[in-house]
Structures are given as structure tokens and as C-alpha cells.
All heavy atoms as TSV, in Angstrom:
chain	resi	resn	atom	element	x	y	z
A	1	MET	N	N	97.182	86.163	103.593
A	1	MET	CA	C	98.125	85.745	102.569
A	1	MET	C	C	98.527	86.942	101.721
A	1	MET	O	O	97.793	87.951	101.676
A	1	MET	CB	C	97.511	84.658	101.705
A	1	MET	CG	C	96.472	85.101	100.665
A	1	MET	SD	S	95.882	83.757	99.669
A	1	MET	CE	C	94.165	84.191	99.579
A	2	LYS	N	N	99.643	86.824	101.013
A	2	LYS	CA	C	100.079	87.848	100.120
A	2	LYS	C	C	99.279	87.812	98.834
A	2	LYS	O	O	98.811	86.774	98.459
A	2	LYS	CB	C	101.567	87.652	99.759
A	2	LYS	CG	C	102.458	87.615	100.967
A	2	LYS	CD	C	102.761	89.007	101.410
A	2	LYS	CE	C	103.832	88.931	102.536
A	2	LYS	NZ	N	103.948	90.118	103.270
A	3	LEU	N	N	99.165	88.945	98.153
A	3	LEU	CA	C	98.408	88.946	96.864
A	3	LEU	C	C	99.041	88.013	95.844
A	3	LEU	O	O	98.337	87.444	95.037
A	3	LEU	CB	C	98.425	90.419	96.335
A	3	LEU	CG	C	97.662	90.596	95.037
A	3	LEU	CD1	C	96.178	90.164	95.149
A	3	LEU	CD2	C	97.668	92.078	94.643
A	4	THR	N	N	100.355	87.834	95.900
A	4	THR	CA	C	101.050	86.924	94.974
A	4	THR	C	C	100.658	85.453	95.221
A	4	THR	O	O	100.866	84.618	94.322
A	4	THR	CB	C	102.547	87.031	95.084
A	4	THR	OG1	O	102.949	86.879	96.446
A	4	THR	CG2	C	103.054	88.392	94.614
A	5	GLN	N	N	100.065	85.136	96.332
A	5	GLN	CA	C	99.645	83.767	96.630
A	5	GLN	C	C	98.210	83.483	96.256
A	5	GLN	O	O	97.763	82.294	96.332
A	5	GLN	CB	C	99.825	83.498	98.141
A	5	GLN	CG	C	101.240	83.612	98.593
A	5	GLN	CD	C	101.354	83.586	100.108
A	5	GLN	OE1	O	100.496	84.070	100.805
A	5	GLN	NE2	N	102.434	82.972	100.614
A	6	SER	N	N	97.464	84.522	95.828
A	6	SER	CA	C	96.055	84.276	95.505
A	6	SER	C	C	95.961	83.595	94.122
A	6	SER	O	O	96.783	83.826	93.257
A	6	SER	CB	C	95.262	85.588	95.468
A	6	SER	OG	O	95.716	86.411	94.467
A	7	LYS	N	N	94.972	82.753	93.983
A	7	LYS	CA	C	94.728	82.028	92.722
A	7	LYS	C	C	93.831	82.820	91.793
A	7	LYS	O	O	93.057	83.712	92.244
A	7	LYS	CB	C	94.089	80.674	93.027
A	7	LYS	CG	C	94.862	79.823	94.001
A	7	LYS	CD	C	96.047	79.172	93.379
A	7	LYS	CE	C	96.672	78.187	94.368
A	7	LYS	NZ	N	98.093	78.273	94.324
A	8	ALA	N	N	93.813	82.513	90.536
A	8	ALA	CA	C	92.927	83.134	89.533
A	8	ALA	C	C	91.493	82.946	90.001
A	8	ALA	O	O	91.124	81.855	90.556
A	8	ALA	CB	C	93.168	82.547	88.210
A	9	ASN	N	N	90.618	83.891	89.784
A	9	ASN	CA	C	89.229	83.945	90.114
A	9	ASN	C	C	88.965	83.946	91.598
A	9	ASN	O	O	87.802	83.765	92.036
A	9	ASN	CB	C	88.459	82.753	89.490
A	9	ASN	CG	C	88.514	82.781	87.983
A	9	ASN	OD1	O	88.338	83.889	87.389
A	9	ASN	ND2	N	88.749	81.688	87.327
A	10	THR	N	N	89.988	84.257	92.407
A	10	THR	CA	C	89.795	84.412	93.875
A	10	THR	C	C	89.192	85.740	94.115
A	10	THR	O	O	89.655	86.739	93.590
A	10	THR	CB	C	91.140	84.282	94.584
A	10	THR	OG1	O	91.707	83.019	94.386
A	10	THR	CG2	C	90.958	84.565	96.087
A	11	GLN	N	N	88.133	85.837	94.935
A	11	GLN	CA	C	87.577	87.079	95.390
A	11	GLN	C	C	87.969	87.253	96.827
A	11	GLN	O	O	88.059	86.303	97.598
A	11	GLN	CB	C	86.063	87.071	95.241
A	11	GLN	CG	C	85.646	87.054	93.769
A	11	GLN	CD	C	84.131	87.252	93.597
A	11	GLN	OE1	O	83.435	87.426	94.587
A	11	GLN	NE2	N	83.722	87.292	92.393
A	12	GLY	N	N	88.207	88.511	97.173
A	12	GLY	CA	C	88.605	88.758	98.590
A	12	GLY	C	C	88.636	90.235	98.871
A	12	GLY	O	O	88.001	91.027	98.119
A	13	LYS	N	N	89.360	90.636	99.900
A	13	LYS	CA	C	89.476	92.030	100.259
A	13	LYS	C	C	90.896	92.307	100.664
A	13	LYS	O	O	91.605	91.427	101.168
A	13	LYS	CB	C	88.447	92.469	101.262
A	13	LYS	CG	C	88.653	91.957	102.647
A	13	LYS	CD	C	87.605	92.494	103.597
A	13	LYS	CE	C	87.820	91.964	104.976
A	13	LYS	NZ	N	86.895	92.550	105.929
A	14	ILE	N	N	91.312	93.566	100.521
A	14	ILE	CA	C	92.656	94.022	100.889
A	14	ILE	C	C	92.608	94.171	102.387
A	14	ILE	O	O	91.828	94.845	102.983
A	14	ILE	CB	C	92.985	95.339	100.207
A	14	ILE	CG1	C	92.782	95.295	98.701
A	14	ILE	CG2	C	94.418	95.810	100.642
A	14	ILE	CD1	C	93.721	94.430	97.942
A	15	ILE	N	N	93.615	93.475	103.092
A	15	ILE	CA	C	93.717	93.545	104.511
A	15	ILE	C	C	94.682	94.676	104.923
A	15	ILE	O	O	94.390	95.509	105.761
A	15	ILE	CB	C	94.176	92.245	105.111
A	15	ILE	CG1	C	93.163	91.146	104.840
A	15	ILE	CG2	C	94.458	92.310	106.607
A	15	ILE	CD1	C	91.787	91.387	105.388
A	16	SER	N	N	95.852	94.697	104.287
A	16	SER	CA	C	96.842	95.716	104.632
A	16	SER	C	C	97.794	95.951	103.456
A	16	SER	O	O	98.015	95.036	102.634
A	16	SER	CB	C	97.634	95.369	105.928
A	16	SER	OG	O	98.460	94.270	105.658
A	17	VAL	N	N	98.346	97.125	103.431
A	17	VAL	CA	C	99.365	97.505	102.437
A	17	VAL	C	C	100.518	98.142	103.183
A	17	VAL	O	O	100.283	98.988	104.015
A	17	VAL	CB	C	98.755	98.575	101.426
A	17	VAL	CG1	C	99.768	98.883	100.380
A	17	VAL	CG2	C	97.467	98.059	100.791
A	18	SER	N	N	101.709	97.633	102.887
A	18	SER	CA	C	102.883	98.176	103.576
A	18	SER	C	C	103.981	98.600	102.599
A	18	SER	O	O	104.122	97.994	101.538
A	18	SER	CB	C	103.443	97.148	104.582
A	18	SER	OG	O	103.805	95.966	103.862
A	19	GLY	N	N	104.674	99.622	102.947
A	19	GLY	CA	C	105.786	100.123	102.126
A	19	GLY	C	C	106.144	101.540	102.524
A	19	GLY	O	O	105.495	102.127	103.405
A	20	ASP	N	N	107.112	102.102	101.800
A	20	ASP	CA	C	107.512	103.456	102.113
A	20	ASP	C	C	106.490	104.467	101.550
A	20	ASP	O	O	105.477	104.092	100.966
A	20	ASP	CB	C	108.905	103.720	101.475
A	20	ASP	CG	C	108.928	103.590	99.951
A	20	ASP	OD1	O	107.895	103.490	99.355
A	20	ASP	OD2	O	110.030	103.550	99.395
A	21	ASP	N	N	106.699	105.733	101.838
A	21	ASP	CA	C	105.717	106.768	101.475
A	21	ASP	C	C	105.471	106.835	99.970
A	21	ASP	O	O	104.346	106.992	99.564
A	21	ASP	CB	C	106.176	108.166	102.011
A	21	ASP	CG	C	106.075	108.275	103.494
A	21	ASP	OD1	O	105.279	107.511	104.117
A	21	ASP	OD2	O	106.759	109.157	104.071
A	22	HIS	N	N	106.516	106.707	99.216
A	22	HIS	CA	C	106.397	106.759	97.743
A	22	HIS	C	C	105.470	105.610	97.265
A	22	HIS	O	O	104.565	105.817	96.437
A	22	HIS	CB	C	107.727	106.668	97.050
A	22	HIS	CG	C	107.671	106.674	95.565
A	22	HIS	ND1	N	107.256	107.740	94.837
A	22	HIS	CD2	C	107.934	105.681	94.685
A	22	HIS	CE1	C	107.311	107.435	93.559
A	22	HIS	NE2	N	107.685	106.174	93.438
A	23	PHE	N	N	105.734	104.412	97.771
A	23	PHE	CA	C	104.916	103.252	97.391
A	23	PHE	C	C	103.486	103.473	97.820
A	23	PHE	O	O	102.533	103.218	97.025
A	23	PHE	CB	C	105.453	101.980	98.014
A	23	PHE	CG	C	104.606	100.748	97.768
A	23	PHE	CD1	C	104.555	100.149	96.504
A	23	PHE	CD2	C	103.791	100.268	98.758
A	23	PHE	CE1	C	103.776	99.029	96.290
A	23	PHE	CE2	C	102.960	99.149	98.566
A	23	PHE	CZ	C	102.984	98.564	97.308
A	24	MET	N	N	103.250	103.907	99.066
A	24	MET	CA	C	101.905	104.120	99.532
A	24	MET	C	C	101.103	105.153	98.771
A	24	MET	O	O	99.951	104.931	98.436
A	24	MET	CB	C	101.920	104.484	101.022
A	24	MET	CG	C	102.477	103.390	101.925
A	24	MET	SD	S	101.458	101.880	101.826
A	24	MET	CE	C	100.008	102.386	102.708
A	25	ASN	N	N	101.766	106.244	98.386
A	25	ASN	CA	C	101.116	107.269	97.566
A	25	ASN	C	C	100.705	106.681	96.180
A	25	ASN	O	O	99.662	106.968	95.679
A	25	ASN	CB	C	102.008	108.473	97.402
A	25	ASN	CG	C	102.119	109.338	98.626
A	25	ASN	OD1	O	101.214	109.278	99.482
A	25	ASN	ND2	N	103.159	110.089	98.787
A	26	ARG	N	N	101.619	105.955	95.621
A	26	ARG	CA	C	101.381	105.430	94.289
A	26	ARG	C	C	100.288	104.347	94.274
A	26	ARG	O	O	99.361	104.394	93.463
A	26	ARG	CB	C	102.690	104.758	93.720
A	26	ARG	CG	C	102.622	104.293	92.326
A	26	ARG	CD	C	104.012	103.938	91.774
A	26	ARG	NE	N	104.747	103.106	92.630
A	26	ARG	CZ	C	104.737	101.772	92.546
A	26	ARG	NH1	N	103.938	101.158	91.705
A	26	ARG	NH2	N	105.488	101.035	93.348
A	27	ILE	N	N	100.316	103.467	95.256
A	27	ILE	CA	C	99.374	102.367	95.287
A	27	ILE	C	C	97.983	102.835	95.751
A	27	ILE	O	O	96.972	102.366	95.204
A	27	ILE	CB	C	99.904	101.239	96.204
A	27	ILE	CG1	C	99.431	99.863	95.684
A	27	ILE	CG2	C	99.537	101.353	97.622
A	27	ILE	CD1	C	100.170	99.390	94.524
A	28	THR	N	N	97.881	103.823	96.645
A	28	THR	CA	C	96.555	104.326	97.022
A	28	THR	C	C	95.951	105.201	95.938
A	28	THR	O	O	94.742	105.272	95.826
A	28	THR	CB	C	96.601	105.117	98.359
A	28	THR	OG1	O	97.555	106.131	98.320
A	28	THR	CG2	C	97.003	104.131	99.506
A	29	SER	N	N	96.771	105.801	95.126
A	29	SER	CA	C	96.260	106.667	94.036
A	29	SER	C	C	95.549	105.854	92.975
A	29	SER	O	O	94.707	106.377	92.258
A	29	SER	CB	C	97.396	107.522	93.438
A	29	SER	OG	O	98.223	106.703	92.709
A	30	ILE	N	N	95.812	104.570	92.844
A	30	ILE	CA	C	95.179	103.700	91.913
A	30	ILE	C	C	93.998	102.942	92.568
A	30	ILE	O	O	93.405	102.070	91.912
A	30	ILE	CB	C	96.114	102.780	91.130
A	30	ILE	CG1	C	96.823	101.811	92.086
A	30	ILE	CG2	C	97.083	103.515	90.278
A	30	ILE	CD1	C	97.702	100.773	91.370
A	31	GLY	N	N	93.665	103.240	93.813
A	31	GLY	CA	C	92.527	102.638	94.448
A	31	GLY	C	C	92.762	101.458	95.323
A	31	GLY	O	O	91.827	100.832	95.804
A	32	ILE	N	N	94.005	101.054	95.559
A	32	ILE	CA	C	94.257	99.902	96.383
A	32	ILE	C	C	94.421	100.374	97.818
A	32	ILE	O	O	95.443	100.951	98.227
A	32	ILE	CB	C	95.555	99.138	95.943
A	32	ILE	CG1	C	95.334	98.625	94.537
A	32	ILE	CG2	C	95.872	97.984	96.865
A	32	ILE	CD1	C	96.515	97.980	93.861
A	33	THR	N	N	93.347	100.170	98.608
A	33	THR	CA	C	93.320	100.609	100.015
A	33	THR	C	C	92.763	99.482	100.846
A	33	THR	O	O	92.092	98.585	100.349
A	33	THR	CB	C	92.490	101.858	100.174
A	33	THR	OG1	O	91.133	101.632	99.673
A	33	THR	CG2	C	93.050	103.088	99.482
A	34	GLU	N	N	92.986	99.562	102.161
A	34	GLU	CA	C	92.512	98.504	103.085
A	34	GLU	C	C	90.990	98.435	103.034
A	34	GLU	O	O	90.292	99.439	102.969
A	34	GLU	CB	C	92.969	98.795	104.480
A	34	GLU	CG	C	94.473	98.677	104.625
A	34	GLU	CD	C	94.981	99.126	106.025
A	34	GLU	OE1	O	94.143	99.296	106.906
A	34	GLU	OE2	O	96.179	99.213	106.172
A	35	GLY	N	N	90.467	97.205	102.978
A	35	GLY	CA	C	89.049	96.968	103.023
A	35	GLY	C	C	88.403	96.884	101.665
A	35	GLY	O	O	87.229	96.610	101.531
A	36	THR	N	N	89.155	97.175	100.603
A	36	THR	CA	C	88.629	97.206	99.275
A	36	THR	C	C	88.423	95.774	98.693
A	36	THR	O	O	89.355	95.034	98.747
A	36	THR	CB	C	89.515	98.021	98.320
A	36	THR	OG1	O	89.734	99.301	98.852
A	36	THR	CG2	C	88.891	98.126	96.936
A	37	PRO	N	N	87.249	95.452	98.183
A	37	PRO	CA	C	87.091	94.130	97.585
A	37	PRO	C	C	87.800	94.047	96.239
A	37	PRO	O	O	87.940	95.053	95.520
A	37	PRO	CB	C	85.578	94.005	97.432
A	37	PRO	CG	C	85.032	95.353	97.544
A	37	PRO	CD	C	86.034	96.185	98.276
A	38	PHE	N	N	88.249	92.884	95.834
A	38	PHE	CA	C	88.992	92.705	94.614
A	38	PHE	C	C	88.715	91.286	94.070
A	38	PHE	O	O	88.215	90.420	94.818
A	38	PHE	CB	C	90.467	92.874	94.810
A	38	PHE	CG	C	91.128	91.726	95.489
A	38	PHE	CD1	C	91.805	90.721	94.742
A	38	PHE	CD2	C	91.128	91.636	96.850
A	38	PHE	CE1	C	92.369	89.674	95.416
A	38	PHE	CE2	C	91.720	90.549	97.527
A	38	PHE	CZ	C	92.337	89.549	96.761
A	39	GLN	N	N	89.105	91.022	92.859
A	39	GLN	CA	C	89.127	89.680	92.272
A	39	GLN	C	C	90.442	89.521	91.555
A	39	GLN	O	O	90.820	90.359	90.757
A	39	GLN	CB	C	87.967	89.484	91.326
A	39	GLN	CG	C	87.982	88.076	90.703
A	39	GLN	CD	C	86.806	87.842	89.764
A	39	GLN	OE1	O	85.939	88.678	89.580
A	39	GLN	NE2	N	86.814	86.686	89.123
A	40	THR	N	N	91.084	88.379	91.804
A	40	THR	CA	C	92.335	88.062	91.099
A	40	THR	C	C	91.908	87.486	89.751
A	40	THR	O	O	91.197	86.519	89.658
A	40	THR	CB	C	93.182	87.034	91.841
A	40	THR	OG1	O	93.483	87.543	93.127
A	40	THR	CG2	C	94.465	86.762	91.062
A	41	VAL	N	N	92.382	88.125	88.683
A	41	VAL	CA	C	92.051	87.722	87.312
A	41	VAL	C	C	93.079	86.730	86.798
A	41	VAL	O	O	92.768	85.653	86.264
A	41	VAL	CB	C	91.944	88.933	86.369
A	41	VAL	CG1	C	91.664	88.469	84.942
A	41	VAL	CG2	C	90.849	89.890	86.860
A	42	ARG	N	N	94.359	87.059	87.000
A	42	ARG	CA	C	95.420	86.187	86.524
A	42	ARG	C	C	96.636	86.308	87.488
A	42	ARG	O	O	96.937	87.427	87.923
A	42	ARG	CB	C	95.796	86.581	85.109
A	42	ARG	CG	C	96.708	85.600	84.443
A	42	ARG	CD	C	96.769	85.893	82.997
A	42	ARG	NE	N	97.540	84.808	82.330
A	42	ARG	CZ	C	97.629	84.648	81.089
A	42	ARG	NH1	N	97.054	85.499	80.291
A	42	ARG	NH2	N	98.340	83.645	80.583
A	43	ASN	N	N	97.227	85.212	87.788
A	43	ASN	CA	C	98.431	85.199	88.681
A	43	ASN	C	C	99.382	84.056	88.206
A	43	ASN	O	O	99.377	82.981	88.862
A	43	ASN	CB	C	98.022	85.081	90.139
A	43	ASN	CG	C	99.182	85.228	91.061
A	43	ASN	OD1	O	100.295	85.504	90.637
A	43	ASN	ND2	N	98.925	85.066	92.344
A	44	ASP	N	N	100.115	84.303	87.158
A	44	ASP	CA	C	101.060	83.262	86.665
A	44	ASP	C	C	102.432	83.627	87.196
A	44	ASP	O	O	102.790	84.820	87.360
A	44	ASP	CB	C	101.105	83.313	85.123
A	44	ASP	CG	C	99.770	82.916	84.536
A	44	ASP	OD1	O	99.021	82.136	85.178
A	44	ASP	OD2	O	99.449	83.384	83.443
A	45	ARG	N	N	103.229	82.613	87.483
A	45	ARG	CA	C	104.598	82.845	87.961
A	45	ARG	C	C	105.366	83.695	86.978
A	45	ARG	O	O	105.238	83.547	85.796
A	45	ARG	CB	C	105.323	81.516	88.149
A	45	ARG	CG	C	104.795	80.750	89.351
A	45	ARG	CD	C	105.605	79.510	89.495
A	45	ARG	NE	N	106.743	79.896	90.360
A	45	ARG	CZ	C	107.346	79.046	91.148
A	45	ARG	NH1	N	107.049	77.832	91.148
A	45	ARG	NH2	N	108.392	79.479	91.886
A	46	LYS	N	N	106.198	84.552	87.537
A	46	LYS	CA	C	107.101	85.447	86.788
A	46	LYS	C	C	106.374	86.390	85.832
A	46	LYS	O	O	106.901	86.892	84.885
A	46	LYS	CB	C	108.075	84.607	86.012
A	46	LYS	CG	C	108.922	83.756	86.907
A	46	LYS	CD	C	110.204	83.306	86.344
A	46	LYS	CE	C	110.821	82.396	87.345
A	46	LYS	NZ	N	112.249	82.422	87.339
A	47	MET	N	N	105.070	86.637	86.099
A	47	MET	CA	C	104.272	87.552	85.313
A	47	MET	C	C	103.580	88.517	86.281
A	47	MET	O	O	103.414	88.161	87.463
A	47	MET	CB	C	103.226	86.823	84.485
A	47	MET	CG	C	103.748	85.867	83.438
A	47	MET	SD	S	104.607	86.711	82.131
A	47	MET	CE	C	103.263	87.501	81.291
A	48	PRO	N	N	103.191	89.679	85.845
A	48	PRO	CA	C	102.441	90.599	86.754
A	48	PRO	C	C	101.142	89.971	87.196
A	48	PRO	O	O	100.552	89.122	86.531
A	48	PRO	CB	C	102.123	91.790	85.852
A	48	PRO	CG	C	103.160	91.754	84.762
A	48	PRO	CD	C	103.425	90.266	84.554
A	49	VAL	N	N	100.659	90.397	88.363
A	49	VAL	CA	C	99.409	89.941	88.934
A	49	VAL	C	C	98.321	90.878	88.381
A	49	VAL	O	O	98.414	92.099	88.538
A	49	VAL	CB	C	99.417	89.981	90.496
A	49	VAL	CG1	C	98.064	89.530	91.033
A	49	VAL	CG2	C	100.551	89.114	91.019
A	50	LEU	N	N	97.268	90.287	87.833
A	50	LEU	CA	C	96.129	91.130	87.323
A	50	LEU	C	C	95.016	90.984	88.300
A	50	LEU	O	O	94.552	89.881	88.651
A	50	LEU	CB	C	95.660	90.618	85.927
A	50	LEU	CG	C	96.629	90.769	84.801
A	50	LEU	CD1	C	96.079	90.153	83.541
A	50	LEU	CD2	C	96.951	92.239	84.536
A	51	ILE	N	N	94.514	92.119	88.762
A	51	ILE	CA	C	93.362	92.172	89.679
A	51	ILE	C	C	92.291	93.083	89.141
A	51	ILE	O	O	92.575	94.040	88.417
A	51	ILE	CB	C	93.742	92.567	91.140
A	51	ILE	CG1	C	94.323	93.974	91.206
A	51	ILE	CG2	C	94.674	91.519	91.716
A	51	ILE	CD1	C	94.532	94.449	92.605
A	52	TYR	N	N	91.038	92.801	89.441
A	52	TYR	CA	C	89.926	93.659	89.111
A	52	TYR	C	C	89.457	94.292	90.396
A	52	TYR	O	O	89.087	93.630	91.359
A	52	TYR	CB	C	88.813	92.810	88.482
A	52	TYR	CG	C	87.682	93.627	87.906
A	52	TYR	CD1	C	87.837	94.333	86.778
A	52	TYR	CD2	C	86.506	93.698	88.613
A	52	TYR	CE1	C	86.817	95.122	86.232
A	52	TYR	CE2	C	85.414	94.455	88.113
A	52	TYR	CZ	C	85.633	95.188	86.938
A	52	TYR	OH	O	84.572	95.973	86.426
A	53	LEU	N	N	89.494	95.658	90.405
A	53	LEU	CA	C	89.282	96.347	91.628
A	53	LEU	C	C	88.604	97.682	91.256
A	53	LEU	O	O	89.142	98.390	90.369
A	53	LEU	CB	C	90.620	96.580	92.325
A	53	LEU	CG	C	90.785	97.449	93.532
A	53	LEU	CD1	C	90.600	96.579	94.751
A	53	LEU	CD2	C	92.117	98.122	93.567
A	54	ARG	N	N	87.522	98.069	91.921
A	54	ARG	CA	C	86.833	99.326	91.697
A	54	ARG	C	C	86.546	99.544	90.186
A	54	ARG	O	O	86.806	100.559	89.630
A	54	ARG	CB	C	87.641	100.493	92.200
A	54	ARG	CG	C	87.878	100.463	93.711
A	54	ARG	CD	C	88.631	101.734	94.146
A	54	ARG	NE	N	89.081	101.574	95.506
A	54	ARG	CZ	C	88.472	102.165	96.564
A	54	ARG	NH1	N	87.405	102.918	96.384
A	54	ARG	NH2	N	88.957	101.983	97.764
A	55	GLU	N	N	86.047	98.499	89.562
A	55	GLU	CA	C	85.648	98.520	88.147
A	55	GLU	C	C	86.797	98.811	87.206
A	55	GLU	O	O	86.631	99.359	86.164
A	55	GLU	CB	C	84.516	99.512	87.888
A	55	GLU	CG	C	83.264	99.144	88.728
A	55	GLU	CD	C	82.090	100.052	88.468
A	55	GLU	OE1	O	82.096	100.805	87.477
A	55	GLU	OE2	O	81.192	100.056	89.298
A	56	THR	N	N	88.011	98.445	87.610
A	56	THR	CA	C	89.230	98.655	86.823
A	56	THR	C	C	90.146	97.446	86.853
A	56	THR	O	O	90.261	96.819	87.926
A	56	THR	CB	C	90.017	99.829	87.384
A	56	THR	OG1	O	89.189	100.983	87.476
A	56	THR	CG2	C	91.247	100.161	86.572
A	57	LEU	N	N	90.689	97.055	85.726
A	57	LEU	CA	C	91.672	95.982	85.691
A	57	LEU	C	C	93.011	96.575	85.920
A	57	LEU	O	O	93.508	97.506	85.269
A	57	LEU	CB	C	91.623	95.326	84.292
A	57	LEU	CG	C	92.525	94.048	84.166
A	57	LEU	CD1	C	92.067	92.978	85.109
A	57	LEU	CD2	C	92.445	93.583	82.702
A	58	ILE	N	N	93.730	96.080	86.957
A	58	ILE	CA	C	95.034	96.623	87.359
A	58	ILE	C	C	96.110	95.539	87.282
A	58	ILE	O	O	95.908	94.461	87.762
A	58	ILE	CB	C	94.953	97.186	88.833
A	58	ILE	CG1	C	93.927	98.279	88.901
A	58	ILE	CG2	C	96.309	97.635	89.309
A	58	ILE	CD1	C	93.652	98.773	90.317
A	59	SER	N	N	97.213	95.900	86.747
A	59	SER	CA	C	98.377	95.012	86.678
A	59	SER	C	C	99.406	95.484	87.681
A	59	SER	O	O	99.833	96.639	87.644
A	59	SER	CB	C	98.962	95.062	85.228
A	59	SER	OG	O	100.120	94.303	85.175
A	60	LEU	N	N	99.850	94.569	88.577
A	60	LEU	CA	C	100.852	94.884	89.581
A	60	LEU	C	C	102.095	94.058	89.346
A	60	LEU	O	O	101.933	92.807	89.189
A	60	LEU	CB	C	100.297	94.652	90.950
A	60	LEU	CG	C	99.157	95.553	91.422
A	60	LEU	CD1	C	98.614	94.972	92.724
A	60	LEU	CD2	C	99.702	96.903	91.677
A	61	ASN	N	N	103.262	94.614	89.434
A	61	ASN	CA	C	104.443	93.764	89.376
A	61	ASN	C	C	104.522	92.936	90.691
A	61	ASN	O	O	103.914	93.239	91.692
A	61	ASN	CB	C	105.705	94.583	89.116
A	61	ASN	CG	C	106.097	95.486	90.249
A	61	ASN	OD1	O	106.066	95.094	91.426
A	61	ASN	ND2	N	106.467	96.730	89.948
A	62	ARG	N	N	105.249	91.868	90.613
A	62	ARG	CA	C	105.238	90.875	91.716
A	62	ARG	C	C	105.840	91.488	93.005
A	62	ARG	O	O	105.384	91.223	94.112
A	62	ARG	CB	C	105.936	89.623	91.320
A	62	ARG	CG	C	105.249	88.977	90.129
A	62	ARG	CD	C	105.573	87.544	89.916
A	62	ARG	NE	N	104.988	86.593	90.805
A	62	ARG	CZ	C	103.776	86.182	90.853
A	62	ARG	NH1	N	102.942	86.709	89.990
A	62	ARG	NH2	N	103.371	85.321	91.726
A	63	ALA	N	N	106.772	92.380	92.893
A	63	ALA	CA	C	107.338	92.997	94.118
A	63	ALA	C	C	106.322	93.859	94.822
A	63	ALA	O	O	106.228	93.814	96.029
A	63	ALA	CB	C	108.575	93.871	93.723
A	64	ASP	N	N	105.526	94.567	94.053
A	64	ASP	CA	C	104.465	95.408	94.669
A	64	ASP	C	C	103.350	94.512	95.262
A	64	ASP	O	O	102.864	94.751	96.334
A	64	ASP	CB	C	103.851	96.331	93.658
A	64	ASP	CG	C	104.777	97.526	93.275
A	64	ASP	OD1	O	105.853	97.658	93.946
A	64	ASP	OD2	O	104.450	98.220	92.332
A	65	ALA	N	N	103.025	93.445	94.582
A	65	ALA	CA	C	101.956	92.521	95.033
A	65	ALA	C	C	102.393	91.832	96.328
A	65	ALA	O	O	101.545	91.476	97.136
A	65	ALA	CB	C	101.652	91.514	93.917
A	66	GLU	N	N	103.683	91.652	96.549
A	66	GLU	CA	C	104.200	91.028	97.770
A	66	GLU	C	C	103.927	91.893	98.997
A	66	GLU	O	O	103.847	91.388	100.078
A	66	GLU	CB	C	105.691	90.785	97.670
A	66	GLU	CG	C	106.081	89.455	97.063
A	66	GLU	CD	C	105.755	88.259	97.894
A	66	GLU	OE1	O	105.992	88.242	99.127
A	66	GLU	OE2	O	105.202	87.279	97.377
A	67	ARG	N	N	103.788	93.153	98.810
A	67	ARG	CA	C	103.534	94.062	99.922
A	67	ARG	C	C	102.066	94.236	100.302
A	67	ARG	O	O	101.744	94.981	101.228
A	67	ARG	CB	C	104.048	95.495	99.552
A	67	ARG	CG	C	105.567	95.506	99.286
A	67	ARG	CD	C	105.937	96.894	98.844
A	67	ARG	NE	N	107.381	96.992	98.779
A	67	ARG	CZ	C	107.968	98.148	98.435
A	67	ARG	NH1	N	107.299	99.233	98.208
A	67	ARG	NH2	N	109.305	98.164	98.380
A	68	ILE	N	N	101.192	93.542	99.652
A	68	ILE	CA	C	99.790	93.647	99.832
A	68	ILE	C	C	99.215	92.355	100.434
A	68	ILE	O	O	99.349	91.301	99.884
A	68	ILE	CB	C	99.060	93.945	98.512
A	68	ILE	CG1	C	99.575	95.264	97.908
A	68	ILE	CG2	C	97.559	94.019	98.732
A	68	ILE	CD1	C	99.120	95.533	96.521
A	69	GLU	N	N	98.672	92.462	101.647
A	69	GLU	CA	C	98.047	91.357	102.349
A	69	GLU	C	C	96.557	91.310	101.982
A	69	GLU	O	O	95.877	92.321	102.010
A	69	GLU	CB	C	98.190	91.448	103.883
A	69	GLU	CG	C	99.544	91.188	104.423
A	69	GLU	CD	C	99.841	89.724	104.464
A	69	GLU	OE1	O	98.952	88.886	104.673
A	69	GLU	OE2	O	101.042	89.406	104.342
A	70	VAL	N	N	96.054	90.113	101.654
A	70	VAL	CA	C	94.695	89.949	101.287
A	70	VAL	C	C	94.054	88.819	102.075
A	70	VAL	O	O	94.723	88.034	102.675
A	70	VAL	CB	C	94.538	89.697	99.769
A	70	VAL	CG1	C	95.087	90.866	98.937
A	70	VAL	CG2	C	95.184	88.405	99.355
A	71	GLU	N	N	92.739	88.794	102.018
A	71	GLU	CA	C	91.951	87.740	102.645
A	71	GLU	C	C	90.941	87.269	101.608
A	71	GLU	O	O	90.185	88.070	101.056
A	71	GLU	CB	C	91.283	88.281	103.870
A	71	GLU	CG	C	90.307	87.322	104.574
A	71	GLU	CD	C	89.636	87.996	105.734
A	71	GLU	OE1	O	88.757	88.880	105.519
A	71	GLU	OE2	O	90.031	87.647	106.862
A	72	ALA	N	N	90.891	85.926	101.390
A	72	ALA	CA	C	89.903	85.413	100.475
A	72	ALA	C	C	88.481	85.402	101.155
A	72	ALA	O	O	88.405	85.174	102.352
A	72	ALA	CB	C	90.284	83.986	100.080
A	73	VAL	N	N	87.520	85.656	100.351
A	73	VAL	CA	C	86.115	85.722	100.878
A	73	VAL	C	C	85.350	84.509	100.383
A	73	VAL	O	O	85.484	84.058	99.293
A	73	VAL	CB	C	85.405	87.041	100.476
A	73	VAL	CG1	C	83.987	87.052	101.074
A	73	VAL	CG2	C	86.164	88.197	101.000
């Protein structure tokens, strides 16, 4: 499923990240890589997606979150 489809308090792992080189450099530099465990903190419609990943709270805009495939654990 896409990261935008995950519910609050969902724990899972990043399955894949897709996008152009600029997006991939930006997203991997903040620690979002394949296989990384995460927890969705907040996912309200028309608001950024908040995830807890690598001991950091990260806010992603919805367009970026659409490019990230996740799997609930």
C-alpha cells in the first residue's frame, strides 16, 4: 500500500521508494530507505503525513508519500 493509505499508529516497513534522482537523493538523505521500519503517527486528509522513523519524527507532503510503498507489520 502507499504511505498515504496507512492509518495512524500503523507500524510497518518501507518496501520501495520511486521517483527521479532529485527525489531519491532528498528522501534517502532523511533516512527513508527500503527495509526501514516506521510508525505512522498522523495521516489526516489534506495534511502532511507524519511518520516516526530512525528515532526522528518526519513530515512528508502527500505527493512525496504517494511515491513510497509500505507494508504493515
